[in-house]
N, C-alpha and C positions, 0 to 999 in steps of 0.2 A: 396781820400786826396792826393795830392801832397807828397814825402815828398823830402825834401833840397836834393841835390845832384851834383856832379860835372862829368862829362864828359871829357875827354881829345882825342885828337887825334893827333897820331904819324905820323908827315906827312915826316921825312927826315928817311933814312938808320942810320945816326948817332943818330938822337932821338931816334930812335929804340934799337939802340947797347946800349946806355945806358938804357933804360928803360929795358932791359933783363938783364941788367946786376943788377940792383936794385931789379928783380923779381926772381935772382938766392940767393939770401938771407932768402927766402920766404920757410916755410915747404910744404906749398898747396896753387896752383894757381888754381881759376875758371876761362876756356877758352870756348871762342865757335867761330865754324867756318862760317862767311859765305858765300854762295856760289850762281853760277844764278840758281840752280835749286836744286832738289833734289837726283837727280841722279849722286852719287858720282865718277862713271866712267865716264860720259861726262859732267857733267856742271864744272864751272871754280871756283876756290879760289877766291873772292873779297875782303875778308876782315878777320880781327880777332880781338874778345875783351876779355878783360881779366879783371880780379877784383882781388884783394886781400884782403880789408877794405872793409866795408857795405858802401852803398851808395858815390860810387868812383869806375870808370869803365876809361877803355883805351878803345879807337880803333885802327886799322891799316889796313887801304884801302890800300888793291893789287890788282895788274894789270899786263900783260902780261910782262911790260917791267921791273918791279922792284921784282919779285917772284921771280925769283932764288937767288937773292942779300936777300930777306928777308928771304928765309928760310934757307939760311944758319946761317942767325942772330941768328932765333929763334932754331934752331935744338938742341944748346947747353942744354937750356931750359928743351925742352918736352925730350929730352934724358934722362936727368940724373935723374936716379933711388931714388934720396932723396927725389926728392918734388914729390908732391900727386899732381894729378891734378883729379877738378870738372867741369863735366858739365851736360848738361842736353842731355840726348841721345847723349852719349859721344862714342857710337862706329860707327854714323855718321864721328864727327869730327875726330876721330881716324884714318879713312877711307881717307877721304880728307886729311888729311896731309899724307898719309900714300904714298897716288896717288901723291903728291907733293915731296917726297921724304924724308918725317920726319917721324922718327916711334916714337909713344908715348908710353917712360917708367916709372915708377915707379908705385906706388899705384893709382889705378882708383876708382874716385866715380862718379856715376850717379845718378842724383837728382829725375829723373825719376823712375828709379828701386828703390831708398831710399822711396822714396813717397808710391809709390804701395806696398811696407810691410809695411808700418807703414798704410794704408788705401786704402785697394783693393778695394774699393766701388766707389771709386772718381775719378772723372777725371785726368791725371796726366800732362795734359800740361803747358806748361809755364804763359799760360795767367792764369792759374787756379792757380799755386803753392802758387803766393803770397800774396793769399785771405788765404791762410789754414794755 
C-alpha cells in the first residue's frame, strides 16, 4: 500500500540556504547522499536527500556547477555537533561528504547497524527495513 507523502526538490542556492536554516533548528536530521556509483573515491556526488518528520522529504540535486557553493551552504548543518545525523550505511555518506570537503560532526545513528543489533538474522537493506 502506498502511504501519503510529500517530496520537495530544492532547486536554487537561495532555497537551499532557507532549507538548511530551518534544519539547523532540529535536534536530529536524517540524510542520504546520492552518487554516480558506489566508489566513494572516484564517483561523484549528484544529490542529497533530507528528512526530519515522517512522510516528508527534500531532495537537493548537485552537479559540478553548483557543488562548491552547495557544500558551503550545507557545511554548517553537517558540522554542527549539536544536531544528530541519521542515515542508512552512514559511513558511506560521511566519506562522500568528506571528499566534498564537509566533515560530519555530532552523534550519528546508522539505521543499518541499529537494525542488525535488533534482528541480526534478517536482511538490513533499505528495501527490507520499511517492512519490519
